[in-house]
C-alpha positions in Angstrom: 134.9 107.1 89.2 132.4 105.4 91.5 128.9 106.5 92.1 127.4 105.5 95.4 123.7 105.8 96.2 122.9 105.9 99.9 119.4 105.9 101.3 118.9 107.2 104.9 115.9 107.8 107.1 116.6 110.4 109.8 116.0 114.0 110.9 117.5 116.7 108.7 120.2 117.8 111.1 121.2 114.2 111.7 121.6 113.6 108.0 124.0 116.5 107.8 125.9 115.3 110.8 126.1 111.7 109.5 127.0 112.8 106.0 129.6 115.1 107.4 131.2 112.4 109.5 131.1 110.0 106.6 132.7 112.3 104.1 135.3 113.6 106.6 136.3 110.0 107.3 137.0 109.5 103.6 138.0 113.0 102.3 138.5 115.2 105.3 136.2 117.6 103.5 132.8 117.5 101.9 130.6 119.5 99.6 127.4 121.0 101.1 124.1 119.1 100.8 121.5 120.3 98.3 118.0 119.2 98.2 116.8 117.1 95.3 114.6 119.4 93.3 111.1 118.3 92.4 110.7 119.5 88.9 107.5 120.2 87.2 107.4 120.6 83.4 104.8 123.1 82.6 102.4 121.8 80.0 100.2 124.8 80.1 101.1 128.4 80.5 100.2 131.9 79.6 98.3 133.2 82.6 99.4 136.8 81.8 98.1 139.0 79.1 94.7 139.0 77.4 94.5 135.3 76.8 95.1 132.0 78.6 96.9 129.2 76.8 96.1 125.6 77.7 97.4 122.5 75.8 98.4 124.6 72.8 95.1 126.5 72.5 94.5 130.1 73.4 91.4 131.3 75.1 90.5 135.0 75.5 90.3 136.3 79.1 87.2 138.0 80.5 85.8 138.8 84.0 85.4 135.0 84.7 89.0 134.0 84.1 90.4 132.7 87.3 93.0 130.0 86.7 96.3 130.5 88.4 99.6 129.3 87.0 99.9 126.6 89.7 96.7 124.9 88.4 97.6 125.3 84.7 100.9 123.5 85.5 98.9 120.4 86.4 97.0 120.3 83.1 98.3 117.5 80.9 100.1 115.6 83.7 97.5 112.8 83.4 98.6 110.8 86.4 96.0 108.2 85.7 97.9 107.3 82.5 101.4 107.2 84.2 102.3 103.5 84.3 102.7 102.1 87.8 101.3 105.2 89.4 98.7 104.2 92.0 96.0 105.9 90.1 97.0 104.0 87.0 96.8 100.8 88.9 93.2 101.5 90.0 92.3 102.5 86.4 93.8 99.3 85.0 92.0 97.2 87.6 88.7 98.8 86.8 89.2 98.6 83.0 90.3 95.0 83.1 87.3 94.1 85.2 84.9 95.7 82.7 86.6 94.1 79.8 86.3 90.6 81.4 82.8 90.9 82.8 81.0 92.7 79.9 81.3 91.4 76.3 79.5 92.9 73.4 77.6 90.9 70.7 80.6 90.4 68.5 83.0 89.2 71.3 84.5 92.6 71.8 84.4 94.6 75.1 81.0 96.1 75.6 82.3 99.3 77.2 84.4 101.8 75.2 87.2 103.4 77.2 88.2 107.1 77.0 91.2 108.3 79.1 92.7 111.1 77.1 89.8 113.6 76.5 90.8 117.2 77.0 89.9 118.6 80.4 89.0 121.9 78.7 85.2 121.9 78.1 82.5 124.5 77.5 80.3 125.6 80.3 77.5 124.1 78.3 79.1 120.7 78.4 79.9 121.0 82.1 76.5 122.2 83.3 73.7 122.8 80.7 74.1 119.4 79.0 73.6 117.8 82.4 70.5 119.9 83.2 72.3 121.8 86.0 70.1 124.9 86.7 71.5 128.3 85.8 71.3 129.4 89.5 72.8 126.1 90.8 75.6 126.7 93.4 77.9 124.2 91.6 78.4 126.8 88.8 79.9 129.4 91.1 83.1 131.1 90.1 84.4 130.5 93.6 84.1 126.7 93.1 85.4 126.3 89.5 88.4 127.2 87.3 87.1 129.3 84.4 89.2 130.2 81.3 86.4 132.6 80.5 82.6 132.7 80.6 82.3 130.0 77.9 85.2 127.6 78.7 86.5 126.0 81.8 88.5 123.1 83.2 85.9 120.3 83.7 84.7 119.9 87.3 83.6 116.3 86.6 84.0 113.7 83.8 80.2 113.8 83.4 80.9 116.8 81.1 81.5 114.3 78.3 78.3 112.3 78.7 76.2 114.2 76.1 78.8 114.2 73.4 79.6 110.5 73.7 75.9 109.5 73.6 75.4 111.9 70.7 78.2 110.0 68.9 76.2 106.8 69.1 77.8 105.1 72.1 75.6 103.2 74.6 78.3 101.9 77.0 81.4 103.7 77.9 84.0 104.6 80.6 85.7 108.0 80.9 88.8 108.5 83.0 90.3 111.9 83.5 91.6 114.8 85.6 89.0 117.2 87.0 89.4 120.6 88.7 87.6 122.2 91.6 88.5 125.0 93.9 88.5 123.5 97.4 89.9 123.7 100.9 93.4 122.7 101.9 93.7 119.4 103.8 94.7 115.8 103.4 91.5 114.8 101.6 91.1 117.7 99.2 93.2 118.9 96.2 92.2 121.2 93.4 93.0 118.5 90.8 91.8 114.9 91.2 90.8 112.1 88.9 87.4 110.6 88.2 85.8 107.6 86.4 82.5 108.2 84.7 80.5 105.3 83.4 77.3 105.2 81.3 75.2 102.3 80.0 72.0 102.6 77.9 69.4 99.9 77.2 66.8 99.7 74.5 63.6 97.7 75.0 65.0 94.5 73.6 68.2 94.7 75.7 66.2 95.3 78.9 63.2 93.0 78.5 64.5 90.5 75.9 65.4 87.7 78.4 62.1 88.1 80.4 59.5 85.4 79.7 56.4 87.0 78.2 58.1 90.4 78.4 56.9 91.7 75.1 54.1 93.8 76.6 56.5 95.6 78.9 57.5 99.1 77.9 60.3 101.5 78.7 58.2 104.7 78.8 54.9 106.1 79.9 53.4 109.4 80.8 52.7 109.7 84.5 53.9 111.7 87.5 57.4 111.9 89.0 57.9 110.1 92.3 60.7 109.2 94.6 61.0 105.9 92.7 61.0 107.0 89.1 60.8 109.8 86.5 57.5 110.9 84.9 58.5 109.3 81.5 59.7 105.9 82.8 57.7 102.8 83.7 58.4 101.4 87.1 59.3 98.0 85.6 62.0 99.6 83.4 63.4 101.7 86.2 63.6 98.7 88.6 65.5 96.6 86.0 68.0 99.3 85.2 68.5 100.1 88.9 69.1 96.4 89.6 71.7 96.2 86.8 73.4 99.4 88.0 73.7 98.1 91.6 74.8 94.7 90.5 77.4 96.2 88.3 78.8 98.4 91.1 78.6 95.5 93.6 80.7 93.4 91.3 83.2 96.2 90.8 83.9 97.0 94.5 84.0 93.3 95.3 86.6 92.9 92.6 88.6 95.8 94.2 88.1 95.1 97.9 87.4 91.4 98.0 84.6 89.1 99.0 82.4 89.6 102.0 82.2 93.4 101.6 79.3 95.0 103.3 77.5 97.6 101.1 74.7 100.0 101.6 72.8 102.4 99.3 71.9 105.9 100.4 69.3 108.0 98.5 70.6 111.4 97.3 70.2 114.1 94.7 72.0 114.9 91.4 70.6 117.1 88.7 71.3 114.6 86.0 70.0 111.4 87.6 66.8 110.3 89.3 66.5 108.3 91.4 70.0 108.8 92.6 72.1 106.9 95.1 75.4 106.9 96.9 77.2 103.7 97.6 78.9 103.2 101.0 81.1 100.3 102.0 82.1 99.1 105.4 85.8 99.0 105.2 87.9 98.2 108.3 84.9 98.9 110.5 84.1 102.3 109.0 81.4 103.3 106.5 82.9 105.1 103.6 81.1 106.8 100.7 82.8 105.7 97.5 80.6 106.9 94.6 77.4 108.4 93.3 75.1 106.9 90.7 71.5 106.8 89.4 69.1 106.5 86.5 69.9 109.1 83.9 67.5 111.9 83.4 65.5 111.0 80.2 65.6 114.6 79.1 69.4 114.4 78.9 69.3 111.1 77.0 66.7 112.4 74.6 68.6 115.6 73.8 71.7 113.6 73.0 69.7 111.6 70.3 69.0 108.3 72.2 65.4 108.8 73.0 64.6 105.1 72.6 66.9 104.2 75.4 67.0 104.3 79.2 70.2 104.3 81.1 72.3 104.5 84.2 75.4 106.4 85.1 77.9 106.5 87.9 81.0 108.5 88.9 83.7 107.8 91.4 87.0 109.4 92.4 90.2 107.4 91.6 92.1 109.0 94.5 89.3 108.0 97.0 89.7 104.3 95.9 93.5 104.4 95.9 93.6 106.0 99.3 91.5 103.2 100.7 93.1 100.4 98.7 96.7 101.3 99.3 96.4 103.1 102.7 97.6 106.5 101.3 96.8 109.1 104.0 97.1 112.3 102.0 95.8 113.1 98.6 98.7 115.4 97.9 101.1 112.4 97.9 99.7 111.4 94.5 101.6 114.3 92.9 104.9 113.3 94.4 107.8 112.8 92.0 109.8 111.1 94.8 111.1 107.7 93.6 110.5 106.4 97.2 106.8 106.8 96.6 106.6 105.8 93.0 108.6 102.6 93.3 106.2 101.2 95.9 103.6 100.7 93.2 105.9 99.1 90.5 104.3 95.7 90.9 104.2 92.8 88.4 100.5 92.2 89.0 98.0 95.1 89.0 95.9 93.2 91.5 98.7 92.8 93.9 98.1 94.1 97.4 100.2 97.2 98.1 100.4 99.1 101.4 101.9 102.5 101.2 105.0 103.0 103.4 105.1 106.6 104.8 107.9 108.9 103.6 109.6 111.6 105.6 108.6 115.1 105.0 112.2 115.9 104.0 113.2 115.6 100.4 116.1 113.4 99.2 119.5 115.1 99.5 122.3 114.6 97.0 126.0 115.0 97.5 129.0 114.2 95.2 131.9 112.5 96.8 135.3 112.1 95.1 138.7 110.9 96.5 141.9 109.2 95.6 142.0 105.5 96.2 144.9 104.0 98.3 147.5 102.5 96.1 147.1 99.2 97.7 145.1 97.2 100.3 141.8 98.8 99.3 138.6 96.9 98.9 135.1 98.2 98.1 133.9 96.4 101.2 136.2 98.8 103.2 134.0 101.6 102.0 130.8 99.7 102.8 132.0 99.0 106.3 132.8 102.6 106.8 129.3 103.6 105.6 127.8 101.1 108.0 129.9 102.4 110.9 128.9 106.0 110.3 125.4 105.6 109.0 124.3 102.3 110.5 121.1 100.7 109.2 119.8 104.2 108.2 121.7 103.8 105.0 119.4 101.9 102.7 121.5 101.5 99.5 125.0 102.0 98.2 125.7 101.7 94.4 129.0 101.5 92.7 128.6 103.3 89.3 132.1 104.1 87.8 135.8 104.2 88.4 138.5 106.3 86.8 142.3 105.5 86.5 144.7 108.4 85.9 146.4 107.9 82.5 149.8 108.8 83.9 149.5 106.3 86.7 149.1 108.9 89.5 146.4 106.8 91.1 142.7 106.0 90.9 140.0 108.6 91.3 136.8 107.6 93.0 133.6 109.7 93.0 130.4 109.0 94.8 126.8 110.2 94.7 124.9 110.0 97.9 121.1 110.1 97.9 120.0 110.6 101.5 116.4 109.8 102.0 114.8 111.0 105.3 
């Protein structure tokens, strides 16, 4: 038995014609083509009935429950942890950069990394802990996926800030899948992946290296302005802002290379002030890549770190990967097509990869079997026949197995053709 793997790029009807000619030339008959199914193992189910089951836990339904089975089927996929996936490459590049650049007092990495936190959070975690007002539009049922009124699929990785600070951490990275109801186009998908980063400073960490910095303070009681919060001193805010922007400049320079033009745009977030968006000039176009700012002191205080001041930033992994690897459509990240995935199987995570477009048609599979001639047959005869019929559109042919009839009635040859459009 011989298994052949043939890869073709052509229109669907041309594939059928080419395959038909190829098989007829060998067998004088062929089996019909069938599309390679893209399977999706459901890791979450139970959208019917009085409860919703997600990752092995059951949540009672109410008038806020609005998660369809299609979205539940994405929960637990964790593309960012799938080795050699483009999102994994971005995650690893970011993680290794932080490990190398920022070392703690005992020679260990300064930033703790969390990449497997459950995407199911309480509405308090997702909104209230971040000081999002009760009437804020970001809470709308039309924009989020709710299991019920008290639990939801997180809409941002910021939902874990309060708990991690409460646990005593002062520098951490959180990677994870987030869920938002959104429009349908090449730049939006209801599931995407984010990186959240937080760093807190006490007085010694912020002012310790400044000559005669002892009199400087983190906090004061004044009025809020565009430059600072009412509880922060201007000196503390400016130092934290400088550290934040320097950290982000180093990160994007690591990802995109030296000479990158960067600009900062003032913006608003409920959980930071002042707040900024970073834009980079990439290939002649200004692109917004992340949001960041000085953490609201009320948030930090409520989490038990009232003697600290800090910064936070969040960015989308898909956004970075689309720019870095020239991926034109966010939906491609969910492809199970080996033609997509194998492009990112690289020996070095920092290696430049440029996505090669795929046809919209799925791979087609066909089994071929035939008796070999009793003499004067060479495998190269088959290869030449394939080239004659398929030309350079056939990308690969693999010989897998061969069977000889035990009674000497001849050899049986079988082939598997994978036709990639």
